[in-house]
C-alpha positions as a printed Julia matrix, in Angstrom:
270×3 Matrix{Float64}:
 -127.53  -111.72  -80.27
 -129.29  -111.47  -76.62
 -127.46  -112.18  -73.33
 -130.15  -114.29  -71.47
 -129.37  -114.81  -67.83
 -131.83  -117.24  -66.04
 -131.29  -118.27  -62.26
 -133.06  -120.15  -59.68
 -133.32  -118.5   -56.51
 -135.1   -115.9   -54.28
 -135.2   -112.6   -56.04
 -133.88  -110.61  -53.23
 -130.78  -112.53  -52.81
 -129.93  -112.65  -56.44
 -130.58  -108.87  -57.07
 -127.93  -108.09  -54.38
 -125.28  -109.59  -56.49
 -126.56  -107.28  -59.9
 -124.54  -103.84  -60.34
 -126.09  -100.53  -59.75
 -127.66   -98.52  -62.51
 -126.89  -101.87  -64.64
 -130.52  -102.57  -65.85
 -132.61  -100.25  -68.6
 -136.04  -101.58  -67.76
 -137.86  -103.71  -65.18
 -140.95  -105.57  -65.35
 -142.49  -106.82  -62.19
 -145.45  -109.23  -61.61
 -144.77  -109.72  -57.84
 -146.94  -112.22  -55.69
 -150.41  -111.04  -54.44
 -150.55  -112.77  -51.43
 -154.03  -114.12  -52.0
 -153.0   -117.95  -51.53
 -154.11  -119.6   -48.39
 -156.99  -121.36  -46.57
 -158.89  -117.55  -45.87
 -158.65  -117.05  -49.93
 -161.09  -118.45  -52.42
 -160.93  -118.54  -56.1
 -163.2   -120.2   -58.92
 -162.15  -123.56  -60.74
 -164.31  -125.18  -63.19
 -167.1   -122.99  -61.82
 -166.73  -124.16  -57.93
 -165.24  -122.07  -55.33
 -162.12  -123.61  -53.98
 -159.37  -122.34  -51.64
 -156.9   -120.42  -53.81
 -153.29  -122.45  -53.77
 -151.0   -120.68  -56.32
 -147.88  -122.25  -54.35
 -145.69  -121.4   -51.49
 -144.45  -118.27  -53.69
 -147.59  -116.46  -53.18
 -147.86  -116.63  -49.13
 -145.7   -114.06  -47.91
 -146.19  -112.91  -43.97
 -145.54  -109.53  -44.21
 -146.45  -108.08  -48.01
 -145.58  -104.55  -47.57
 -142.3   -105.26  -45.87
 -141.23  -108.15  -48.66
 -142.17  -105.3   -51.61
 -140.19  -102.41  -50.04
 -136.97  -104.68  -49.91
 -137.7   -105.78  -53.33
 -138.23  -102.66  -54.67
 -135.5   -101.02  -53.2
 -133.31  -103.49  -54.99
 -134.91  -102.74  -57.82
 -134.5    -99.09  -58.01
 -130.97   -99.55  -56.99
 -129.66  -101.86  -60.07
 -132.28   -99.53  -62.42
 -130.27   -97.0   -64.66
 -130.6    -93.48  -64.22
 -132.89   -93.2   -67.38
 -134.83   -96.69  -66.8
 -137.93   -97.31  -65.81
 -139.98   -99.86  -63.96
 -143.35  -101.19  -64.62
 -144.95  -103.05  -61.48
 -148.12  -104.9   -62.48
 -150.52  -105.7   -59.75
 -154.51  -105.75  -58.55
 -156.35  -104.0   -55.58
 -155.17  -106.57  -52.99
 -151.06  -105.3   -53.59
 -151.1   -102.2   -55.74
 -151.74   -99.59  -52.58
 -148.74  -101.11  -51.1
 -146.46  -100.64  -54.03
 -147.88   -97.19  -54.62
 -147.28   -96.19  -51.05
 -143.45   -97.52  -51.61
 -142.72   -95.78  -54.54
 -143.72   -92.26  -52.75
 -141.9    -93.28  -50.03
 -138.74   -93.68  -52.13
 -139.17   -90.34  -53.95
 -139.66   -91.99  -57.11
 -141.08   -89.85  -59.98
 -144.38   -91.51  -60.95
 -145.01   -91.91  -64.38
 -148.22   -93.0   -64.96
 -150.75   -95.7   -63.76
 -151.66   -97.95  -66.67
 -155.22   -99.45  -66.32
 -154.72  -103.28  -68.36
 -158.99  -103.57  -69.26
 -159.57  -107.29  -70.17
 -162.82  -107.17  -71.79
 -163.14  -110.67  -72.02
 -162.11  -111.43  -68.26
 -163.98  -114.48  -66.47
 -167.08  -113.83  -64.93
 -167.71  -113.63  -61.08
 -169.56  -115.85  -59.35
 -170.43  -113.93  -56.2
 -173.03  -111.48  -56.13
 -171.68  -109.35  -53.58
 -169.35  -106.76  -55.81
 -168.25  -105.67  -59.1
 -166.76  -108.23  -61.36
 -162.75  -108.07  -61.93
 -161.68  -106.77  -65.38
 -158.86  -104.79  -64.7
 -155.16  -105.01  -63.73
 -153.35  -102.2   -63.02
 -149.42  -101.31  -63.74
 -147.64   -98.61  -62.06
 -144.29   -97.08  -64.22
 -141.77   -95.19  -62.12
 -138.47   -93.82  -62.39
 -135.51   -92.27  -60.48
 -135.93   -88.67  -61.95
 -138.16   -86.9   -64.98
 -135.56   -87.72  -67.33
 -136.25   -91.23  -68.26
 -136.56   -93.1   -71.62
 -140.01   -93.51  -73.42
 -140.62   -94.4   -76.97
 -143.48   -92.12  -77.49
 -143.3    -92.63  -81.24
 -143.78   -95.93  -81.14
 -146.63   -96.02  -78.73
 -148.61   -93.45  -81.08
 -148.04   -96.15  -84.05
 -149.31   -98.61  -82.15
 -152.26   -96.8   -81.19
 -152.86   -95.72  -84.8
 -151.06   -92.27  -85.01
 -152.79   -91.06  -82.04
 -151.6    -90.33  -78.44
 -151.5    -93.67  -76.58
 -153.74   -93.38  -73.22
 -152.93   -94.95  -70.01
 -156.54   -97.24  -70.23
 -155.31  -100.46  -72.41
 -157.83  -103.07  -73.64
 -156.27  -105.94  -74.14
 -157.82  -109.53  -74.12
 -156.72  -112.04  -71.5
 -155.28  -115.14  -73.53
 -155.38  -118.68  -72.93
 -152.25  -119.54  -70.8
 -149.23  -121.06  -72.73
 -148.18  -122.86  -69.39
 -149.68  -124.24  -65.93
 -148.4   -120.89  -64.37
 -151.45  -119.24  -62.74
 -150.74  -115.36  -63.57
 -148.73  -115.88  -66.61
 -148.96  -112.53  -68.39
 -149.93  -112.14  -72.29
 -147.44  -112.07  -74.61
 -149.22  -108.89  -76.44
 -149.05  -107.14  -73.12
 -145.71  -107.61  -72.33
 -144.25  -106.81  -75.73
 -146.02  -103.35  -75.67
 -144.22  -102.71  -72.61
 -141.04  -103.28  -73.68
 -141.07  -101.5   -76.89
 -142.2    -98.49  -75.0
 -139.81   -98.95  -72.16
 -136.56   -99.95  -73.91
 -134.38   -99.99  -76.93
 -132.52  -102.97  -78.76
 -129.92  -104.2   -76.6
 -130.94  -102.9   -73.87
 -131.13  -105.3   -70.6
 -134.7   -105.82  -68.99
 -134.91  -107.43  -65.73
 -137.93  -109.42  -64.16
 -137.1   -110.26  -60.68
 -140.41  -112.91  -60.79
 -140.0   -114.55  -64.03
 -142.64  -117.16  -63.83
 -143.21  -118.99  -66.79
 -140.95  -116.87  -68.73
 -143.05  -114.68  -70.67
 -140.51  -111.6   -70.4
 -137.98  -113.45  -71.23
 -139.24  -114.83  -74.23
 -140.39  -111.5   -75.62
 -137.25  -109.55  -74.36
 -135.33  -112.34  -76.81
 -137.76  -111.63  -79.58
 -137.25  -107.99  -79.67
 -133.32  -108.38  -79.09
 -132.83  -107.15  -75.94
 -130.66  -108.78  -73.09
 -132.63  -110.11  -70.12
 -132.14  -111.12  -66.84
 -134.88  -113.47  -64.65
 -135.33  -114.9   -61.3
 -137.63  -117.67  -60.24
 -138.22  -119.21  -57.19
 -139.86  -122.38  -58.24
 -137.76  -125.18  -59.55
 -141.21  -126.17  -61.73
 -141.63  -122.69  -62.93
 -137.87  -122.01  -63.67
 -137.55  -125.3   -65.95
 -140.59  -124.11  -67.96
 -139.22  -120.65  -68.35
 -135.64  -122.15  -69.38
 -137.44  -124.25  -71.78
 -139.75  -121.61  -73.12
 -136.52  -119.0   -73.67
 -134.5   -121.34  -75.1
 -137.09  -122.6   -77.6
 -137.05  -118.98  -79.19
 -135.19  -118.69  -82.29
 -135.01  -115.28  -84.24
 -131.85  -115.65  -86.45
 -130.49  -112.26  -85.78
 -133.44  -110.36  -86.35
 -136.36  -108.73  -84.38
 -139.43  -110.81  -84.32
 -142.76  -109.0   -83.92
 -145.84  -110.77  -82.87
 -148.41  -111.35  -85.66
 -150.79  -109.6   -84.04
 -149.1   -106.39  -83.52
 -148.06  -106.42  -87.51
 -151.38  -107.25  -88.46
 -152.97  -104.0   -87.05
 -152.0   -102.1   -90.07
 -149.52  -101.75  -92.81
 -148.03   -98.26  -91.72
 -147.08   -99.72  -88.03
 -145.43  -102.82  -89.82
 -143.26  -100.83  -92.15
 -142.56   -98.2   -88.9
 -141.17  -101.26  -86.76
 -139.54  -103.15  -89.69
 -137.42   -99.32  -90.5
 -137.12   -98.85  -87.04
 -135.23  -102.36  -86.87
 -133.18  -101.87  -90.1
 -131.91   -98.62  -88.8
 -130.9   -100.02  -85.1
 -129.14  -102.95  -86.83
 -127.49  -100.21  -89.2
 -126.43   -97.91  -86.37
 -124.76  -100.11  -83.57
């Protein structure tokens, strides 16, 4: 049974309580600092002030990024990886910090959303991608190449991932698709590993980690989203078995057999 630990508080405060090197994989979708009077977004076809919540208003975003990334690297296992999602608004800051901390940049994944929302303004290109840094402490890190290849139809998986945006399951404004998180966890961890999400939001990482029989540590600063995440994760029942998404299993029969055999092998050998 997976060990699930979800806590309500600021991530930097809680990260300091985690033992060094105790986490196998980290997925982080940090605030992009896009809320406030000077930022706009589209709602119901109209331009409005962007207000995702107080958690998305940070005085010095670069200093904040460096602080939480440093703590994440401290708790990351020597062969673990950290995956950090972002857009052009925050991605450059994260990249500079990863290099400053002398981390090994494994990949920059481009997540392409073919069905991304259109852009009302006519002064720039419509946004349809998000970026995901993958980094490790050294060149020796865990990466499940075989699973990546099988998911990609028997061919090497490239760093351009076409995964459609999905209707949100909750009210959280930056909720990620379970399909995306499932791929990340499958490629970067093994059954029984510990996954950390310092910005848990509505709990998607925790839901997928539990389905895939990983342990999970999640931090959330908003009481509203903490309760949503708690309810979502507690509502998942796996009866001792790995539960892959139907979307993944329906890709092809070979992939289904590969994943089922892998789950059985792990159960027998642990």
